[in-house]
N, C-alpha and C positions, 0 to 999 in steps of 0.2 A: 789741495796741492798749491804750493807756493810757486812764485815765478821762477825759482831756480831748483825745483825738486820735482821729480816724478814719483808718485806714490802708488801703493797698492792697497789703499785703505778700503774699508768695508768689512762687514761681518764674515763673508765667505773666506776672504783672504786672511783675516785674523786667525782663522783656524789653522792656517799653514804659515804663520808668521815666521817660523823657524826656517822656512824655505827662501826667505828674502835676505837681501844684503844691501850694502851701500858703497858706491864708488864716487869719489869727487874728481871731476874732470877740470883741468885748468887749461884754458885756451890761450895760446901765446902766438905772437907773430914770429917770423923767421929770425928775429933778433932775440927772442926769448922774453919779449915784453908782454905781460898779461893784457888781454883784450877785453875790456869791459863792454857791457851792453851789446854782446854779440850773440846772434841766434845760433842755437845748436839743436839739431833734430836727433832724437835718440830713439832707437828701435831695437827690440830684442830679436835675436836670430836663432837662439837655441837654448834649451833647458839644461841646467846642470843635473837635475834629476833624470835618471835613466828610464824613459818610457820606451820599452823594448817590445819586439815581436820576433818571431822566427823569420829568417830570410830564405827558407827552403824553397819557396815558390818561384824564386827569381834566378835560379842557376841557368835555366835555358835561355831566358831573356838576356841575361848578362853576357852569355857566351855566343849570342847571335844565332841560336839554334831554332828560333821561331820566325815564322813569316806570316804575312796576311792577317787574317782576323785573329789568329792566336797571338801574334805579336802585339796587335792593337789592344786586345783584352789584357795582356800582361802589362802593357804600358799604363793602361787605365788603373789597374790594381796597384802598380808602383806609385802612381800619383797619390792614390788614397793612402798608401803606406807612409810615404815620406811627408805627407801633410800632418801626421800625428807622431810617428815613431822616430826616436833619435838613436836607437841602438838596434842592431840585428844580430841574432844568434845564427851562426852557420853550422852545418852538419859535418862533423869530423868523425862520425862513427867508423871505427877502424875497418870493419868488415865491408862497408860500402866504399870507403875512401881508398882502400887497397885490397880489392877482392883477389887480385893476382899479386903474389909476392914480388916486391921490387918495382911495382908499377902504380904508385900512388896518384890520386887525382889532383895533384898539387896545382897544376896550371889552371884547371877549370875553377877550383875554389879560389885561387888568387884573382882571377879575372872577376869573379863574383864579388870578392871583398873590395877590389878596386872600384867596381861599379857602385857599390854602396858608399864607399868613401867619397867618391866624386859627387855624391848627392848629399853629403854632410851627415851620413849615418855612421856611427862608431860600431865596431865589430867585436863579437865574442865568439870563441870557438867552443863547441860542445861535442863530446867530451874527450879528454886525452886518455883517460883510463876508465873502462867500464867492462862489466862481464857480459853484457848483451851486445848483439850485432858485432860479433867477432869474426875475423877471417877463418875460414875452415882450415887454411894451411898451417895454422898454429896447432891444431889438434894432433896429438901423438908426439909432439916434441918434448924433450926433457924440460923440467921446470926451470933449470938454470938458463936454458936456451930461450924459453918463453920470457923470462925476466930480462935477459939481454935485449931481445927484440922489442920488448915493451919500452925499455929505457931509450933505445935508439929511436923508436917511434915518437916518443915525447920530445926528444931533442930535435928531431927532424922537423916536426910540425911547428914547434915553438920558434925554432931558428928560421925556418923558411918564411914565416909570416910575421916576424918581429917588425914592429913599426907600422904594421897594417892590422893585425889582430893581436892586441895586447891584453885582452882579458880572456881567461880560459876557465871552464869547469875542469879543474885539474883532475878530479876523480869523482865518479858518480855512483851514488847509492851503495856506499860501503857497508852500511848496516847489515844488508842481506848478502853482500858479495861472497863471503866465505861459505855460505850455506845455500846459495842459489841452486835450485834443482830443476829448473824448467828448460832443459836442453843442455847438451854438451857445449862447453867452451873451455878455453885454456886459462882464463884469468881467474875463475873461481878456485881451481886447485892451487894456483899460485898464491892467492890471497889466504887460502886456508893454511898453506904451508908457512907463509911469512907472518901472518897475523894482520889484523886490520891496520893498526897504527904503523908498523913498518911499511905496509903497502902504500899508505897515504904519504909517508915520508918519502918514499921512492918517487911518487908522482910530483910532489911539491919541490923536492930538492933538484930533480932533473930539470924541471921547467924553470925554476928560479936561476939555476946556474946558466941556463941557455939565454934567458932574457930577464935580467935582474929588475927591469922596470915593469914587468908584467903584473897584472892583478889576477891572483889565483884564488879560486873558490873551491870549497868543499861543498858538495851539493847532494841533497837527498830528499826522497819523498816520505821517508819514515820520520815523522815529526814527534815521535814518542820520546820517553826518557832515554831510550836506547841511543838515540842520536845525541842527546845531551851528554850522556856518559862518554860517547865516542869523542865528541868535541873536547870535553874536559881532559880526556886522556891524551889527545893530540896536542893540546896546548901545554899540558904538563910535560910532555916529551920534548917540548921546544920546537915543534914544527910551526913555521910561520904561515898562518892563514890570513889572507887579506880580506876575505868576506865570507859570510856563511850563506849558502844557497838553500832556499826553502821552496819545495814544490807544493803547489796547491791546485791540483786538478779537481774540480768540483762537479763531476758529471752526475753526482747524486744529489746536487742541490747546494746552493750557497750556504756556507757555514754560519754566516752572520757576523756582524761586527764584533760582538762580545767574544765569541770563540776565536775569531781570527786574531784580534788584538791580544787576547790572553796568550795565544801561541807565540806571537811576535815578542811579547814581553819576556817569555821564558828564554828565548834565544838572544834577546837584546842584552841580557845580563853579562854576556861575555865581552861586551865593549867593542865588538866588531860590527862593521856595516852589514846590514842584512839585504840580500837580493832575493826578491820573489822571482825565482828563475823560470818557473813554469807555472802559469796560472790559466785557468779556463773555466768558462761558465756556459751552460747549455741553453740553446734557444729552441729546444724541442722537448719531447718527453724526457723526464729524468730517468737515469739508470736506476733500476730497483735497488733498494737499500741493502738487500741481503748479499749483493755481490761484494766479495772481498777484494779480488784483483780486478781492476778495471778492464784489463785485457780479456777477461772471461766473458764479457758481455758482447755477444755476437748476434746481430740482428740483420736481416736482409736490407732494411732501409731505415734510416734514422733522420727524418726530415725536420727542417726548421718549421715552426708554426707561428701564426700571428700572436697567439697567447704566449708562447715561449719566447718570442722576440721581445715582447713588452716586458716580460719578467727579466730576461737577460739584460735589457737596457737599464732597468732599475737596479739590478744587482751589480752590474759593472760600475755604475756611478757610486753606489754605496761602498763597494770593494776598494775602488781607487781613492775615494775620499778618506776612508779609514787608514789606508796604508800611507798615502802622502802626508796625512796628518801625524804619523808616528815618526819621531825624529831619528830613530835607528834605521829606518828603511831608506835605502839609497837608490833602488831601482825596482821596477816591476816589469817582467817580460810576459806578455800575453802569448799563449801557445797556439797562434794561428790567425792570420789575417782573413782567410777565406774558408768557407765550408768545402771547397773543392779539394779533395785529397786530405781532409782534416784527419788528425790522429783518431784511430778507432772508428772512423766514419761518423763521428759525432758532430752535431751541428753546433760547434763551439766557435766558429769564425765570427768576425765582426762584419764580414761582407758575405753576401749570398753567393752561391755558385755561379749565378749569372752576372756577377760583378756589381750588383746594386748594394749600397751600404745598408746594413741593418740599423734599427734604432740605437743599438749598443754602440755602433761606430760613431754616430752623431753625438751621442751622450758623452763618449770619451773625448771626442774632438772638442766639444764645447768646454770641457774641463781644461784640457791641455792648452788650447790655443786662444781661449777667451777668458775664462775665470782665472786660470793660473798663468797668465801671460801679461807682461807689461806692454801696454798699448803704445804705439808710436806717439811721441810727445815732443812738442816744440818748446824749448827753454831759452832763457836769455842769461848770459853770464852776469855776475855781480861786479862790483867795482874792482875786485881782485881777479877777474877773469874766470871765475869758478861757477860750476853748476854741480849740484849734488843729485846723483841718480840713485834712487832707491827702488828696487824691484825684485822680481823673482831671480834667484841665482842662475847664472848662465852666461851666455855670450851675447854681446850687444854690438851695435854699430852706431857711431856718432857721425853726423854729416855737418860740416862747417864750411860755408862758402863753396859748396859743390865738391868738397873732398871728403872721403869717408875714411874713418879709422875704427878698427876693431878694438873692443875692450871687454873686460869681464866684470861681473858682479859676483863676488864670492862670499864665503861665510864670514871672513874678517873684512873690516873696512878697507877699501882700497883707494889708491890715488893714481891718476894718469894724466900726463901732459899731452895736449893736442896742438900740433902746429898748424895754424890756419894759413891757407894760401893768401897771397896778397889780394886785396879787394878794395 
């Protein structure tokens, strides 16, 4: 490190050198004269990479619905969450969001989104269109009425939350959508009648027209060639996709770096950012390999174990290292902060049900806040009043003579002028 540069040198960082950038700060007085030999303290405040998790556990806390020990436990969990994660996925499952027609849970979700925003966490909504968790009041309606209501639902949610929730899983699991047969819903017949690509077009075009600045994902768990063919068809049809969502729930064991990166490479060839939208690893017994649909594994109890927690910690670290090391991956969302109420009752959380962090939480925090984090650094400007800040891409703060200024380190080299108070 030179006197005017903060660096992220060292072999672990070299593996993720594509995640770093450089910004030159010029410190001037109120007349615009560069200030040489002036002390500047630089500190990173946020990652550009999306380290995400679901925010489902905090709706009650954000809406003031908890008291006493329950509120204290939720606040503790929130502290653990915000110390690591920079993005939160909020639940917009239509059947739960609007169980009674015309009475959506907008106010409650908005308060939750604002609660996260106030803590520096960005938001994503999940999902706008899906064939599962649908409102019963759609059943029996003509398909043209279902389509009209679905379009209105997209416009309503995207419009109501614009500027607060600006990233959406626009449509979820379309590969199986037209042939889904695990219970009645009104969206599967609509997708069957319209076809997959027109259904996707409907979701993206309605959302895009409502919020042109939104980031819209096509998301799926089926990572076979069927999803590749669907993506190719959508792109050839001229539908604008902002990112490709890839689900990687590994209840039957970690796939390993080779398999995971080979899958990522297949989807990276489309030249779009990749979001690992739903990822999970078990800290207890693994689900039997013969289970095809993860939902079919029903057990009375699925506890976390010391052996499983050690395995999960190792796999979480390997998983994140491999994905952060791949230049096409833009974010990873872990599917659960805690085992309490975890999906399918599986011990996939990074925090135990009693609120104590598992080794996997500590492992991920070390990566995010220690190894992949630019430490606070004191620099001095050169004769032209400049310091060069090189570090992990994201948001930073510079302190000069007691005044703070926010700046960013991005993919392209940047420049910013800082006006120092009189001193």
